[in-house]
N, C-alpha and C positions, 0 to 999 in steps of 0.2 A: 785295484779293481779285480774282483773275482767273477766267476762265471754266473753268479747269482746277483751281482750288483746291478740294480736298475740304472740304465744310462739314457740320458736325453741328448741326442745329437741335434744341435741347432744349426740353422742356416745351411741346410743341405740342398744342393741343386740336383733335381732329378732330371731324367732324360727329356721330359717335356719342357725343361727350361725354368720351371718354377722353383722358388725357394720354399722349403718346408722344414719342420722339425720331425724327428723320428724318435719315438720312445721304444726302448728295448727292455724287455723283462724276461729273464730266464732264457736268453739267447734268441728270443723271437720278437719281431716287430709287433707292437701292440696298438700303435696309433701315433698321433701327432703331438701328444703331450698336453693337449688341452684338458683343463680340469685339474684336480689335485694329482700331484705326483706321488708315487710310492715312497715310503720312508727310505732314506739313504740314497736317493737318486743322485747320480753324478752327472754333471753336464760337460759335454765335449763340443766345442765350437768348430764346426766344419768350415766356417768362413767362406761360404759360397762355393766350395769345391763340388765338382760333379760326382755324384754317387752312381756307381754301376755295380750290378751283381758280380760277385767274385767269379773269375774264370775257372775253368776246369781243364787240366791237361789230360786228355783222353788217351795219349799214347807216348810213353817216354821210357827210356832204358837207363835207369839210374845206376845199375850195377856196372855199367861200362864207363861211367864218367870219370874224367880226371879233375873235376871241379875242385878248386881250392888247392890243387897240387901243382908241381912244376910243369913246364911246357912239354908236350909230347909231340915229337916230329912224326908225321904220318907217312906211311908207305904209299907209293903209287898203286892204283887199283883200276882195273879195266872191266871188272865183272863183279857180280854178287859174290862169287866164290873167292875172288881176290880179297874182297872186303872181309869176308868171314874168316879166311885163313890169316889175314893180317891182324885181325882182332885177337885171335888166339895167341899169336906171337907177342903182340903188344902187352897182353895182360902180365907177362913176366917182367915188363919194364915199368909198370905203373905202380908207384908206391902207395901205401895206405891200404887199409882193409876195405872191403865192400861196405861195411857199416859206416865207416868214417866218410868215404867218398860220397856214397848215396845220401848220407845224412846232411852233408854240406850242401848237396844239390837241393834237397828238400827244404833246407833253411832258405836258400836263395829263392826257390819257387814260392814259398809262403810269404817271404818278405815282399815279393812282387805281386802278391794277391791271390795266388792259386789256392783254392779251397780243397781241391782233391786231385789225385792223379791215378791213372792206371799204369802201373809199372810192369813192363815186360822184362823178365829176368831169365838169363840163359840157364838152361838145364841140359847137361850132357855128361857123358862119362869123363870128358876132359875137365869139366868144372864141378861136377857133382852137384850138391845142393847148397854149396857155400854161398852162392849168390842169393838164393831164396832166404837163407838164414840171416844174411847180412842186411838185406833190404827190409826184411820183417823187423829186425831189431831196431833199425833206424826209424822205421815207421811207428813202431810201438812207443818209442821215446818222444814222438812228436804228434800224438793224437790231439794235443791242444792247439796245434798249428794247422793241420790238414789231415784229410782222410786219404788212405792209400790202399788200392786194390792191387794184388800181385798176380801176374800172369806167369805161369811156368812155361817158358818159351824154348822150344827145341831148335835153337839157332843153327846148330851144325847138322840138322837133319833128324828125322824121327825114325823111319824104317831103315834108312841108310846108315844109322849109327846104332848098332846093337847095344842094348842096355838103356837107351834113352826112354823108352816107353815105361820101363819099370821105375825109373827115376821120376818121370812125370807123375805116375801114380803115387809114389811116396811123397812127392812135394805137397800133395793136397792135405797130408797129415802134418806137414812140417812148415806151414806158413803160406802156401799158395792158395789163392781164392778161385782162380780161373785157369782153364787149360788153353794152351796156345798151340798153334800149328804154323807151318811154313811151306808155302809153295808145294803142294802135294805132287804136282807134275814136275816143276822146274828143279826142285831139290831132291825129292824122293823118287820121282819117276813112277809113282804108283798112286793114282788118284783114289781108287776104291780102297786100297789097303790103308792109306793114310787116314782117309775119312772114316772108314770102318772103326779104326782104333780110337780116334778122337770122339766120335759120337757114342761109342760104347762106353768109354770112360765117363763122358759127360752125363749120360743117363744113369750109370751105376752110382756115381757120386753126387749127382744133383748139382753140378757146377756149370757155369756158362763156358762158352768157347770164344776165343778171339784168335783169328787166323790171319797171319801175314800173307798177302798175295801180291807179289811183285810181278808175276808172269803177265806179259802183255798179249795183245792180239787175240785170235780165236781161242787159243789154249786157256788164256786167262778168263775169257767170258764163259767158256765151257765149265770151268771150275766154279765160277760164281753161280751159274745155273744149277749145278749139281749140289752145291752147298744149300741153296734155297730149297731144292727138292727134298733133301734129307732133313732140313730143319722143320719143314712142314710135316713130313712123315713121322718125325720123332716127337712132335709136339713141343719143340724148343723155341717157338716164336718169342721174340723179345729177349732171348738169351744167347744169341749168336752175333758176333761182330766180325766183319772183314776189314782188315787194315791195309791202307795204301790203295789197293785195287786199281793199279795203273791202267789196266785194260779198259776201264770205263772212260778214261780221260778224253779219248778222241773218237768215241762212238758217234756215228751220225744220229740226228735227233730221233728218228723212228726206232732205231735199234736201241738207243739209250732208254727211250720210253718203255720199250718192251722189257728190258732187263730191270728197270726201275719198278715196273708193275710186279714183277716176280719178287723183288726184294721187299716191296711193301706188303705183298700178300703173305710172305713168310715172316715178316717183321724182323728183318735183319738190318742191323745198323752198320754204318761205314765210318772209318776215320781217315783223315788226310792230314798231311803235315806241311805241305807247301814248301818242300825242300829244293834247294839248288836247281838242278836241271831235271829233276824227276817230274813226271806228269802229276798234275793236280786235278783232283776230282772236280767236275762241274757242279759245285755245291748248290748254286741257285736252281739249276735245272733239276737236280736230284731232290732237293727239299720241296720243290714245286710239285714233284710227283708223289710226295708223301714219304720219301725215304728219310730215316733218321740219320743225321750226319754230325760228327763231332771232329775236333781237331786236337793235335798234340805236337809236342816238341821233337819226338823221335829221339835220336842220339844227341847228347849235349856234350861237346868237347871231349869226344872219345876217340878211339882209334880210327873210326870211320870218317870223322869230320872234325875240324878245329872250331866249327861254328856252333851257335846255340847258346842260350842263356836262361832257359826255363822260365822266361817271362811271356805269359800268354797274351798280354796286350801287344807285345812285339809280334807274336804269332798271328794275331788277328790282322795286324798290319801286313805281314807277309802274305797271308791268304788274300787280303784285299788287293795287294799289288799283283800277285800271280793270276788272279781271276779278273783283273782289269776293272775292279770296282771304282766307280767314279761319283755316282750320285750319293747324296746323304743316306738314302734308303739302302743302297748297296753296301756302303761302308758300315752302316749300323748292322746289317744282316750278318756281316762277317763276325762282328763282336758277339751278336746274339748266338751264333753257331758255337762260338768258343765257350760262352757262358751257359746258355740254356741247353744247347745241343749236348755239351759235355755232361751237364748235370743229369739229363735224361738218360744218356748212355750208361752212366755209373749208378743209376737208380737213386739219385739224391733228390731231395725236395727242391723245387724251383726257388731260387733266390730272387725275390722281388722286393717290393716295398709296401705290400699290403699287410694288414693285420694277419698274423699267423705265419708269415713268411720267415724263414731263417734269417737272422741278422748277419749275413755274410756278404760284405760289400767292400769295394775300394773307393777311396775318395781321391779324385785326380784334379790337378790344378789346370783344368781347361773348362771351357764354357759349354761344350757339346760333345756328344758321342762321336760324330764323324771326325772332329778335331782330335779326340783321344786316339782313334785308330790311326790317323795320319801322323800325329806328333809323338806318340808312344811315350808319354811322360811316366816317370816313376811315381807310384802312388804316394800322396802326402800322408795317407793313413790306410792301413788294412785292418778291417774289422772282421773278426771271427767269432760267431755266436755272441755278438754284442761287445766283445772285448777288443780294444786296440792292441794288435799284436806287432804292428810295424809302423814306422814313420819314415818318410822320405826314402823308402826302399830298403830299410834296415830293420831287423827284428828288435823289439824292445822287451825289456824284462818287466814282469809284473803286469803285463797287459791283460 
C-alpha cells in the first residue's frame, strides 16, 4: 500500500457509536465509499473498532530518553536544579546516540498513534547542538510516520550560561524550528533580559516561542502576564506557548479568569503533562475561557523519571485522572484536548472524519471514547495519511 493507493476502511465505529465506511484518497477522507470506487482501491476491515483522531504529543524531550536501552538508575532530586544537574551527569552513562534513542522513542510514539510531536531539545555549551542534529536526523528519517517540530531549549539556563544565546541562534539554521525559554526568574533571575533576548530572536528569525514556566505563586503569574503583554506588543499572537505553567493550577476562580482573559487576548497557548506530583492545569476551566491547551509526555524514561511511554492515549488517561474527570463528556474532553488541542497548537489540520480531513486516525478495540480513555488499549491499527503504519501497537512494514 502506497501513499496514493485508495483505501476503503469498512465497519469503522465513530464517536457517535455508528458504523460506517471511510474512503481515503491521497491521504484525505473523501466520503463513505458509496458509488463507484477508484481503480485499485484496497479494502481494510476495521471490524467495528472505534476510530479516533490521532493524538498529538505537544511537549516531549526525546533527546534525553533511554528508550530501548538498558535500565538507568535515577539520582535523588529535591529541586529543579537537582534534576538539571543530575541529567547532565547521567548523559555520560546513557549509551547510544541521540539519533538512535530519539528515533526509538519516535517509533514507539508512532506505533501508539501519535501523528506529531513538539520535541524540546537541550541546547547549551555543555551539549552544543548535538541534540538538535540527532533529533532532526531521527525525525527526517520518519516523515512517513509522524511530524516533528524541534524546540531549541536552554535547559541549563539562558543568560546564566554564557554562549547559550549564540547556540540558540545557530540552532535555527541547523534543525530547530522554535525557540525555547526556561523560567526567566527562577533559573536566570532576569525576567526582562531573558524575554528581551527571546522576543528579539523570534522577531528577527520569524519563529515561534515555547517557554517552560515551572515557577509558581505570584512570581509565576507575573511572568505569564508579562509574556502576554509582550506577545501582544510584538504581534506574535498564535505563535507563543507556555509549557507547564504550574502557577495557574491553584489560582482562585476570579484570578484564573483574569489571567485566562489575558492569555486569550494575546492568543497564547498552554501545555500540560499531568506528571506525578506536579500541578496540573485546570484544563476545563481554561478552555472554557477560550484558552488553547494541549498536552504532552514531557520526559520519557530519562534521568528525571523512570516513567513514561510516549503513548498519548495513556496521557489522556492521566490527564483525566489528575483532573478528576468522571462523566463521559469530561473523559472525552481530555482526549479531544490531546488530539485536537495538540493539532491546533502545532498548526496541523484537524483530523476528523469529514470529507477533506486528513486520514490520520487510530482504531481501538473498545466501544466508546470514554472507555478508551479509561482502558488505555493499544491501537489495533494506526492510520497515517490513509496508510496502516502499525498494528496492535507495533509498526508494520509496507504500510
